Legacy VTK file of the C-alpha trace (Angstrom):
# vtk DataFile Version 3.0
C-alpha trace
ASCII
DATASET POLYDATA
POINTS 128 float
210.569 9.449 113.478
213.856 7.795 114.093
214.223 10.039 117.196
211.187 9.516 118.221
211.373 5.522 118.255
214.788 5.963 120.169
213.224 8.275 122.720
210.574 5.545 123.058
212.675 2.988 123.645
214.748 4.748 125.916
211.849 5.564 128.192
210.265 1.982 128.104
213.780 0.842 129.042
213.957 3.156 131.993
210.438 2.600 133.134
210.782 -1.394 132.943
214.230 -1.855 134.028
215.082 1.622 135.994
215.360 1.407 139.825
213.724 4.291 141.738
215.653 5.181 145.185
214.389 7.599 147.770
216.630 8.110 150.938
216.045 10.563 154.048
218.390 12.319 156.167
218.601 13.400 159.742
218.875 17.075 160.482
222.700 16.111 161.047
222.860 15.131 157.327
223.335 11.318 158.733
221.257 9.147 156.432
217.570 8.006 158.039
215.904 6.149 155.502
217.045 4.258 152.383
214.198 2.650 150.008
215.179 1.114 146.328
212.291 -0.158 144.391
213.295 -3.635 142.587
210.037 -3.771 140.805
206.839 -1.600 141.048
205.542 -3.781 144.127
208.938 -4.804 145.569
210.496 -2.364 147.878
214.170 -2.938 149.945
213.797 -0.836 153.040
216.735 0.203 155.372
216.784 2.620 158.219
219.238 3.818 160.320
220.165 5.423 163.831
220.922 8.939 164.359
224.730 7.581 165.245
224.978 5.627 161.895
224.156 2.380 163.016
221.785 0.124 161.172
218.609 0.243 162.695
216.115 -1.799 160.616
216.043 -3.924 157.019
213.476 -5.745 155.214
211.654 -5.620 152.354
207.849 -4.683 151.582
205.792 -6.210 148.578
202.753 -4.407 147.365
202.896 -1.871 150.250
203.257 -4.888 153.096
206.148 -5.946 155.239
207.346 -9.523 153.074
210.088 -11.863 154.010
212.651 -11.402 156.707
212.641 -8.248 158.923
215.530 -7.366 160.999
215.923 -4.720 163.860
218.803 -3.392 165.896
219.859 -1.274 168.769
221.656 1.915 168.466
225.030 -0.096 169.303
224.301 -2.632 166.359
222.658 -5.915 168.519
220.102 -7.567 167.117
216.828 -6.241 168.641
214.033 -8.142 166.706
214.334 -10.943 163.927
210.985 -11.335 162.275
209.407 -12.883 158.867
206.532 -11.868 157.233
204.064 -13.627 154.309
202.183 -10.926 152.718
202.169 -8.481 155.790
201.036 -11.715 157.786
203.564 -13.120 160.636
205.165 -16.207 159.810
207.859 -18.488 160.919
210.196 -18.151 164.037
210.542 -14.076 165.538
212.970 -13.290 168.186
212.388 -10.329 170.720
215.536 -9.407 172.787
214.679 -8.316 176.629
217.359 -6.448 178.196
216.621 -6.761 181.905
216.190 -10.526 181.890
218.881 -10.765 179.331
217.476 -13.327 177.142
215.640 -13.405 173.614
211.932 -14.520 173.742
211.372 -16.964 170.542
208.066 -17.050 169.163
206.776 -19.197 166.242
204.108 -18.019 164.110
201.723 -19.379 161.504
199.154 -17.221 159.643
199.460 -14.608 162.533
198.669 -17.414 165.172
201.290 -17.915 168.171
201.981 -22.012 167.534
204.965 -22.136 170.252
206.966 -19.569 172.575
210.161 -20.122 174.291
213.593 -18.100 175.323
216.670 -18.410 173.870
219.637 -17.166 176.709
222.629 -14.251 175.603
224.825 -14.564 173.644
222.331 -15.233 170.990
223.973 -18.315 169.113
225.215 -18.009 165.645
222.583 -19.607 163.909
219.850 -16.815 164.774
221.891 -13.805 163.736
LINES 1 129
128 0 1 2 3 4 5 6 7 8 9 10 11 12 13 14 15 16 17 18 19 20 21 22 23 24 25 26 27 28 29 30 31 32 33 34 35 36 37 38 39 40 41 42 43 44 45 46 47 48 49 50 51 52 53 54 55 56 57 58 59 60 61 62 63 64 65 66 67 68 69 70 71 72 73 74 75 76 77 78 79 80 81 82 83 84 85 86 87 88 89 90 91 92 93 94 95 96 97 98 99 100 101 102 103 104 105 106 107 108 109 110 111 112 113 114 115 116 117 118 119 120 121 122 123 124 125 126 127
């Protein structure tokens, strides 16, 4: 009985407090994606370009994008900065336009565009 209770306590501890981690790799062995379950409903997600540079980082809650998301090009420069609230676009988003050498700035409220504008290169520190 004592061993059963010890085993039961151990299993409950692992299920309640243990983190699940999942990784995938490119054929060259380079890390491609990394997921870390903080709770059963909260997942930190990170992906990488084949050259090892950070590609994308954000959080999922209940399977939907939630919170700040950032995407980078293969040289490590910010490509997009976004914010979600339970899968819905919210707040200030930035999108990089290489040809025009600027970022478009879009402000969302509940998936609706409220305003938009332009931020020139180089990106000011407060946006990084």
